[in-house]
C-alpha positions, 0 to 999 in steps of 0.5 A: 364117738365110739358107737358101742359105748354105753354111756348116752349121746351126751355124756360120750359128747362130754367125756371127748370134749373132757379128753380134748380139754386134758391140757387145761387146769381145772379151778377145784373151787368152782370147777370152771376149767381155766383155759391156759391163755385166757388171762383168768378167763373161765368157761363156766355154763354156756358162756365161752369169753363174755359170749354165749355158746348159741352165738350172740356176742355180750355187748363190748365183749371180745371176738367169741374165744378172743383169749383162748388159744389157737387164735390168731393172737397167738399165730401173731405173736409167735415167729414163724419158718412160713413168714412171707418174706420166705414165700415166692411172693415176698412183699414184706418182712413179718414182725411177731407182736408181744405176747403180753400185749393186751388183748382188745375187741376181736381177740388182737392186740391195738397194735396189730396192723389187723385192728389198724387196718382199712378194708374195702369189701366191693360187693354185699351180695354172696361173696360180699355175706361171707366175705364181712363174716370171715373179717369180722371174725378174723379182727378185722375191725375196720372195714367198709363195703360199697354196693349199688343193689337192693335185697331181692327174695332170691337172695334170701337162701344164701344171702344170710346176713339180710332178713324178709324183711329186708327186701327192696333195701341196700343191700350195704345198708343192711349188711353193714347194720348186721356185722355191727350188731352182731359183732360189738368189736367190728365198724363196718361203714355202708356205701349204698351206690355205683363204684365208679362215682367214688374218687380215686382218694376214696380207694387209696384210702384203704390198706387193702381191697377185696373185690366180690363182684359178679361182672367183669366190667366192674371188675376192670373198672376197679382194677383200672383205678386201684393199679392208677394209684401207684406213682412209678419213678424214672424207671418205670419201677413202682413205689410200694407206698402207693400199692393197694392189693386186691383180692379178687374173688369169684364164683360160679356155680361149683368153681371159683377163684381166689387171686392175689394182685400187687398192682403194676408187680404182678399181672393185673385183672385186665392182663386175664380178660381173654379167658373171659368170654364176651358176655352173651347177647341176642340179635334184635332181629332174632328176638322181634321177629323169629324167637327160637330160644325162652332167653329170646323171649324174655329179652323182647319182653324186657327191652322190647315190650317194657319201653312201650307199656311203660315209657316213663319209668325204666325197669326196676331188676330189684322190684319183684312187680316189675319181673313178675311183669316181665315174666308173665309177658315171657311166658306169653310170647313162648307160649304164642310161638310154642316155645317152652323154658321160660321160668321166673329164675330163668328170667332172673337170671336173663334180666340181671345177667345172673351167675348160678351161685352155690352158697359152699362155694362162695363161703370156700373162695370168701375164706381163701380171699380173707387168708389173703388179706390176712397175709397181706395186712400183717406178713404172717404167712406167704402170699398166694402167688397168685391164682388158685382154682377151685373146682367142687364139681370134681370134688375137694380140689384146687389148683394154684399158679402163677398168672404171667403178666401180658407185656401190652396190658393196658393198665399195669404196663406203659408198652405202646401198643403197635397196630397195622391198619389198611389206607382206607381204613376210618377212624370209625372201623379203628374205634370198632376194632377197639371195642370188639378186640381184645381190648374190649375198650366202650366208648372210646376217645381219640387225640393224635401225637401232635395234640389234634381231636380225632373224635371226642365222646363228651361233651356233646359240642365237642363230639358234634364238632369231631364228628364228620372225622368217623368217615375218613381215612385215618390217612387222612387226619395222622401221618405214618408210624402216628402214635394216638393217645385213647382214653376210655371210661374202663380206664379212669386215668389212664391213656392207652398209646396207640402206633399207626402203621399203614400197610 
């Protein structure tokens, strides 16, 4: 605005708005502006397309500015020189919608792939709230959201779908209810529980899955589950109709990333596991006997003191009362050992492994994820190939690159992994290598190529029967060059094959 103008701020803004709307026609009888693409709808007073400018939509009304020019309806109705098939990662051919098709809820036609698609949002936290908002404003009306967590008071500063009255309630249920009430064209279905509790058919019912998870283990499980849904022919080529794209988003402080994963085609999350260092843990002897850091005091309070004080009750990390007790005990221990730095926020971070969150980073990464979702569902533009990094601490800067597939990835390839071990290496030592090595398995069970069960974690009777094998040299259990089939909860429905050579 021209600061030297004699106009009042209100008059100056109105002048600029009229200038920006110079290509709109005016109805002489009412003085209301008629939008060119608007199908006769008018912007009068403080309402635009049935939506008041305070952001609250009328019941049954379309998405805000649904009929206005410049919406997704316009984009999807026109040919594009940058359609998906022209990009570096082509997965489909863009077919524009009929321009004359009637606009429905969300500003899109019933025939639009966005209106018909089912999308799953995994996680309803800082990133998940932004994802649900962006999907709603993009006209993706059929959305499911799943999350295990309950709302904590510390979530309220950035997870804007929640209010003070919601503390203690399910994140997924509150988020779904908020979006459905605020955006009448949306149908969000909530699932409160672990992602591991859903069977593969649940995940197979979606056209796209957006991951807003905050821990590596859950992302590995989801990645392996969705990759396991892909049917592969005799030549190892995947069936395109069984591929469900994963858009993986993650943030930490001022940094974030968005990633497109096409199972069995691009690299998967497991291919990049080396980029994620193992979660930090503290030696129990240090925590119990010689604490030196505030984290040691906090770890002592919730791992050792809590079970002693409350042997019949598990610590509820979403309970303000429980977390206050842990904080107070940690603070007392820190004072005893003259250690400073124990705060309530640090206690929350150590107990819940909270990742530093910045609301603007969540907004940027969520926008990138939903943008890729729209492109994958409609083929209207070139897909990200395959990884975008945002580094807000050094400015508004992002970097994209192709994350290459790992040749021996246990999830998205069928390669046999070769291992050379000593003749005296026990089965237990091999299992420890599988846990601590690049595979980072959790609870492996092993069967020999001849069908002999070497060790099985469950059921208890079978675990007890195979337990004596743990201390035996592996060379006494299998032949040189024999293959082992390894299963692990981290890789549901996927068998890892190892070829063992004794050297």
